[in-house]
C-alpha positions in Angstrom: 0.0 0.0 0.0 1.5 3.3 -1.1 1.1 6.3 1.1 2.3 9.9 1.5 3.0 11.3 4.9 2.6 15.1 4.8 4.3 16.6 7.8 4.3 20.1 9.1 7.8 20.6 10.7 6.4 23.7 12.6 3.5 21.8 14.3 3.2 22.5 17.9 3.8 19.2 19.6 5.9 17.0 17.4 9.7 17.1 17.2 11.7 15.6 14.4 12.7 12.7 16.6 9.1 12.0 17.5 8.1 12.2 13.9 10.8 9.7 12.9 9.5 7.3 15.6 6.0 7.6 14.1 7.3 6.9 10.6 9.1 3.7 11.8 5.8 2.5 13.3 4.4 2.3 9.7 7.4 0.3 8.4 6.2 -3.0 7.1 2.6 -1.8 6.6 3.1 1.0 4.1 5.4 2.0 1.2 5.7 5.5 2.7 6.9 8.7 1.1 7.7 11.5 3.6 7.0 15.1 2.4 7.6 18.1 4.6 5.6 21.3 4.1 7.7 24.4 3.4 5.2 27.2 3.0 1.5 28.0 3.3 -0.5 25.9 0.8 2.2 23.3 0.4 0.2 20.5 1.9 -2.5 21.2 -0.7 0.0 20.9 -3.5 1.4 17.6 -2.0 -2.0 16.0 -1.4 -3.1 16.9 -4.9 0.0 15.2 -6.3 -0.8 12.1 -4.2 -4.3 12.0 -5.6 -3.1 12.5 -9.2 -0.5 9.8 -8.9 -2.9 7.2 -7.4 -1.6 6.9 -3.9 -3.7 4.7 -1.6 -3.5 6.9 1.4 -2.4 10.3 2.6 -1.4 10.9 6.2 -1.5 14.4 7.6 0.8 15.0 10.5 0.2 18.5 11.9 -2.6 20.7 13.2 -6.0 21.6 11.8 -4.4 23.9 9.2 -2.3 21.1 7.8 -5.3 18.8 7.7 -7.4 21.4 6.0 -4.8 22.0 3.3 -4.4 18.2 2.8 -8.2 17.8 2.4 -8.3 20.6 -0.2 -5.5 19.0 -2.1 -7.2 15.6 -2.1 -10.6 17.1 -3.2 -9.2 19.5 -5.7 -11.3 17.9 -8.4 -14.2 16.9 -6.1 -15.1 13.8 -4.1 -14.5 10.4 -5.6 -14.3 6.9 -4.2 -11.0 6.5 -6.1 -9.2 9.1 -4.1 -6.6 8.2 -1.5 -8.0 7.6 2.0 -7.0 10.2 4.6 -5.3 9.5 8.0 -4.8 12.2 10.6 -2.0 12.3 13.2 -2.7 15.4 15.3 0.2 17.5 16.5 -1.3 21.0 16.6 -2.6 23.2 19.5 -6.3 22.3 19.1 -6.7 19.3 16.7 -10.5 19.7 16.5 -11.0 17.5 13.4 -9.0 14.6 14.8 -10.8 14.8 18.2 -14.2 15.0 16.5 -13.3 11.8 14.7 -12.6 10.2 18.1 -8.9 9.9 17.6 -6.5 10.3 20.6 -5.2 13.8 20.9 -1.6 12.9 20.5 0.4 11.6 17.5 1.5 8.3 19.1 -2.0 7.3 20.2 -3.5 8.3 16.8 -0.8 6.3 15.0 -1.8 3.2 16.9 -5.5 3.8 16.0 -4.6 4.4 12.3 -2.5 1.3 12.2 -5.3 -0.8 13.6 -7.7 0.6 11.0 -5.2 0.1 8.3 -4.6 -3.6 9.2 -8.3 -4.2 9.5 -9.2 -2.3 6.3 -11.5 -0.1 8.3 -12.6 3.3 6.9 -15.2 5.9 7.7 -16.7 8.3 5.1 -17.5 11.7 6.4 -19.3 14.8 5.0 -17.5 18.2 4.9 -18.5 21.7 4.0 -17.3 24.2 1.4 -17.0 27.9 1.4 -17.6 29.7 -1.9 -16.5 33.2 -2.4 -17.8 35.8 -5.0 -14.7 35.4 -7.2 -15.5 31.7 -7.6 -12.9 30.4 -5.2 -14.2 27.4 -3.3 -12.5 25.8 -0.3 -13.4 22.8 1.9 -13.5 22.9 5.6 -13.5 19.9 8.0 -15.2 21.2 11.1 -16.1 24.9 11.1 -16.0 28.3 9.5 -16.5 31.7 11.1 -17.4 35.2 10.0 -17.1 38.2 12.2 -15.7 38.3 15.8 -14.2 34.8 16.0 -12.4 35.3 12.7 -11.0 38.6 14.0 -9.7 36.8 17.0 -8.0 34.2 14.7 -6.4 37.1 12.8 -5.1 38.5 16.0 -3.7 35.2 17.2 -2.0 34.6 13.9 -0.4 38.1 14.2 0.9 37.3 17.7 2.2 33.9 16.6 4.0 35.6 13.8 5.6 37.8 16.5 6.8 34.8 18.4 3.9 34.0 20.8 3.3 30.3 21.6 0.1 28.9 20.3 -1.9 27.5 23.2 -5.4 27.9 24.6 -4.4 30.8 26.8 -3.2 32.8 23.8 -6.7 32.5 22.2 -8.4 33.5 25.5 -6.2 36.5 26.0 -6.7 37.6 22.4 -10.4 37.1 22.5 -10.9 39.1 25.7 -8.7 42.0 24.6 -10.3 42.1 21.1 -13.8 41.9 22.4 -13.4 44.9 24.7 -11.0 47.0 22.6 -10.8 45.8 19.1 -14.1 44.8 17.5 -17.1 47.0 16.5 -19.8 46.1 19.1 -22.4 48.7 17.9 -22.9 48.1 14.2 -23.8 44.5 13.1 -22.8 43.8 9.5 -24.1 40.3 8.7 -27.3 38.9 7.2 -27.9 35.1 7.2 -29.7 33.7 4.2 -31.0 30.1 4.0 -32.9 29.1 0.8 -36.7 29.0 1.4 -36.5 31.0 4.7 -36.7 34.7 5.5 -33.2 36.3 5.9 -32.0 37.1 9.4 -30.2 40.4 9.6 -28.3 42.3 12.3 -25.7 39.6 13.1 -22.3 40.5 14.6 -20.9 37.0 14.2 -21.8 33.6 12.8 -20.2 30.1 13.2 -20.9 27.5 10.5 -20.3 24.0 11.8 -19.8 20.7 10.0 -19.5 18.7 13.3 -19.3 19.3 17.0 -17.6 20.6 19.1 -16.8 23.9 17.4 -13.4 24.1 19.1 -11.7 23.1 22.4 -10.1 25.2 25.2 -7.6 22.6 26.3 -9.7 19.6 27.2 -12.9 21.7 27.5 -15.2 21.5 24.4 -16.8 24.7 23.2 -20.0 23.7 21.6 -22.6 26.2 20.2 -24.2 23.6 17.8 -24.1 20.2 19.5 -26.4 18.5 17.0 -24.0 19.1 14.2 -22.3 16.0 12.9 -20.4 14.6 9.9 -23.5 12.7 8.6 -25.8 15.8 8.3 -25.8 19.2 6.7 -24.4 22.5 8.2 -25.4 24.1 11.5 -25.2 27.8 12.1 -24.9 29.8 15.4 -25.2 33.6 15.2 -25.6 36.5 17.7 -27.4 39.7 17.2 -25.7 41.5 20.1 -22.2 41.8 21.5 -23.3 43.1 24.9 -21.3 41.5 27.6 -24.2 39.8 29.4 -25.7 37.9 26.5 -22.2 36.9 25.2 -21.2 35.6 28.6 -24.4 33.7 28.9 -23.9 32.1 25.5 -20.4 31.1 26.3 -21.5 29.5 29.5 -24.0 27.4 27.6 -21.4 26.5 25.0 -19.2 25.0 27.7 -21.9 22.9 29.4 -22.5 19.3 28.4 -25.9 19.2 26.6 -27.7 18.1 23.5 -29.5 21.3 22.5 -28.0 24.4 20.9 -27.3 27.7 22.7 -30.6 29.5 23.5 -31.3 33.2 23.9 -33.3 36.1 22.6 -30.3 37.4 20.6 -29.2 33.9 19.4 -29.8 32.6 15.9 -29.6 28.8 15.2 -29.9 26.8 12.0 -29.7 23.0 11.9 -28.9 20.6 9.1 -28.9 23.1 6.2 -27.7 22.2 2.7 -26.7 25.7 2.0 -26.4 29.0 3.8 -25.0 32.4 2.8 -23.6 35.2 5.0 -23.7 38.7 3.4 -22.0 41.7 5.0 -22.6 45.4 4.4 -18.8 46.0 4.8 -15.8 43.7 4.5 -15.8 41.2 7.5 -13.1 38.8 8.8 -13.4 35.2 7.7 -11.8 32.0 8.9 -11.9 28.3 7.9 -10.8 25.6 10.4 -8.9 28.2 12.4 -7.1 29.6 9.3 -7.6 33.4 8.7 -8.6 34.0 5.1 -9.0 37.8 4.9 -12.1 40.0 4.7 -15.2 39.2 2.6 -18.6 40.7 1.8 -20.3 37.4 1.0 -19.6 33.7 1.5 -21.9 30.8 0.6 -21.4 27.6 2.5 -22.6 24.2 1.2 -22.7 20.8 2.7 -20.8 18.0 0.9 -22.0 14.5 2.0 -19.6 11.6 2.0 -16.7 13.8 0.9 -13.7 11.9 2.1 -12.7 8.4 3.4 -10.9 8.4 6.7 -8.7 5.6 8.1 -10.1 5.2 11.6 
């Protein structure tokens, strides 16, 4: 079985020595090519080559950004049963997609799980989402997208990481608190949510589009605005019509409680199991996919893609 291991050498929790140990674990089971990423978008290029050249599997060793790029390379020409299967070895700061799949949150534990699935010939096919921009660019996401405040926080975190800050949950918390009180516009909502066949919902400050749950993690604690979202259904949306401190804190408290229903509240908007949703803005608004900041947009259409990719798990 021929496989390509796409490794991010800058991933948070994996040293080169640890990576080499993981590679040796696959010896005897795979004809393995190791490919290190060297720049943003490189994992997409490598995964697309693996798909074009008929590899049996692609293993993504890195964080959610590496996994997202790998998926977009595999699916460059759309889903197909002939594409390589995907395996995920998490080594980032959050690893939301891997944890949503039920994998251990460490590369060694995930390697054992992937090897067991490989030897048993066990796969799981999951649905994903796409984000379509007005210029025709379309990109897959594996667990969530965000427009508004959360994307602004992602932008700030990326700026701080570029200045040398360590990526960990505390960095996100500090950036979110500071930006909420001193960085974002809390008076003028920009977003309108459109779902085909339903009246539009205007006056939103932020919206999360989820392909599975949880939306993210703060260390071991799941943050879960749309707990009914899962890989076998369409897209869920959580939005807020206010950024007043009281309602926001109340929503956050609900997100961190174990439950089966979405966040509730007078200023909360929820959509469940949608095939397509569009977020329009009256000014350019920050946008992120799977925790990767992608600039400012005035309109993004999100679509559900059932049975998009096979996972070794």
